[in-house]
C-alpha positions in Angstrom: 37.6 -12.9 6.3 35.9 -9.4 5.6 34.5 -11.5 2.5 32.6 -14.3 4.7 31.3 -11.8 7.2 30.0 -9.6 4.0 28.5 -11.9 2.5 27.0 -13.2 6.7 24.9 -9.8 6.8 23.3 -10.3 3.3 22.0 -14.1 4.3 20.8 -13.1 7.3 19.0 -9.7 5.5 17.8 -12.2 2.7 16.5 -14.3 5.5 15.2 -11.6 7.1 13.2 -10.3 4.5 12.2 -13.6 3.2 10.0 -14.2 6.6 9.0 -10.4 6.3 7.5 -11.8 3.1 6.0 -15.1 4.3 4.2 -13.6 7.4 2.3 -10.8 5.2 1.2 -13.6 2.9 -0.2 -15.5 5.4 -1.8 -13.0 8.1 -5.2 -12.2 7.9 -7.0 -10.1 5.5 -8.7 -6.9 6.3 -11.3 -5.7 3.6 -13.0 -2.8 4.4 -15.7 -0.6 2.1 -15.5 2.8 1.6 -16.4 6.0 -0.8 -13.6 7.8 -2.1 -13.5 11.6 -1.5 -10.5 13.5 -2.9 -7.6 12.5 -4.5 -3.7 14.4 -4.8 -0.5 13.5 -6.2 2.5 14.9 -4.1 4.7 15.6 -6.7 8.7 16.7 -4.9 11.0 19.5 -6.2 14.0 17.5 -6.4 13.1 13.8 -7.3 10.9 12.9 -10.9 9.3 10.9 -8.2 5.7 10.8 -7.9 3.5 9.7 -4.8 -0.4 9.2 -5.2 -3.0 10.0 -2.6 -6.8 8.7 -1.7 -8.9 10.4 0.2 -11.7 7.7 1.7 -14.5 7.7 3.9 -15.9 4.6 5.4 -19.2 3.5 6.3 -18.4 4.5 10.2 -17.5 7.5 8.4 -14.4 7.6 9.5 -12.0 9.3 7.1 -7.8 8.6 6.1 -5.7 9.0 3.2 -4.1 6.1 1.8 -1.6 6.4 -0.7 -1.5 4.0 -3.5 -0.1 3.2 -6.6 -0.1 4.8 -9.9 -2.2 1.9 -11.9 -4.8 2.0 -8.5 -5.3 5.6 -9.0 -6.0 6.0 -13.0 -8.8 3.8 -12.2 -10.6 5.3 -9.4 -12.4 8.3 -9.5 -13.8 10.6 -6.7 -17.2 9.2 -5.8 -15.9 5.7 -6.4 -17.2 3.3 -3.9 -13.8 0.8 -3.3 -12.8 -2.2 -0.7 -9.8 -1.2 1.3 -7.7 -4.3 1.8 -5.4 -4.6 4.3 -2.7 -7.7 5.3 -0.3 -6.1 7.7 2.1 -4.0 5.8 0.6 -4.5 2.3 -1.9 -2.1 1.4 -4.6 -2.3 -2.1 -7.6 -0.5 -2.7 -10.0 -2.8 -5.5 -12.9 -0.5 -7.4 -16.8 -1.8 -6.4 -18.3 -2.3 -9.9 -21.7 -2.9 -9.4 
C-alpha cells in the first residue's frame, strides 16, 4: 500500500514537471537588446558552487541583473551588446556579433 502511494506521488510529480516544461517551450519568446555593464561571480563560503551574473542596460535605460550559465558568462565581456531572450521561466543571453 505504501509503495503504491509512493509511486502515485512520483507519477504526479513527473507529470507536473513535464507539463511545466511543455508550457515553457510553447510560450512566446521576448527578445530585448541590452549592453553588458558589469559582470560578477558569487562564491558561497560553504559551497563549491559559483553563480554568474551580468548587469545589463536595455535600450530604454532600464537596468537589470541577470543570473547566467557559466558558458554564457565566459564568452561575453563588459561592453558587449546582447539579446536577452525570455521564454516564461527560461532565460538565455546571446552575444550580438556585428
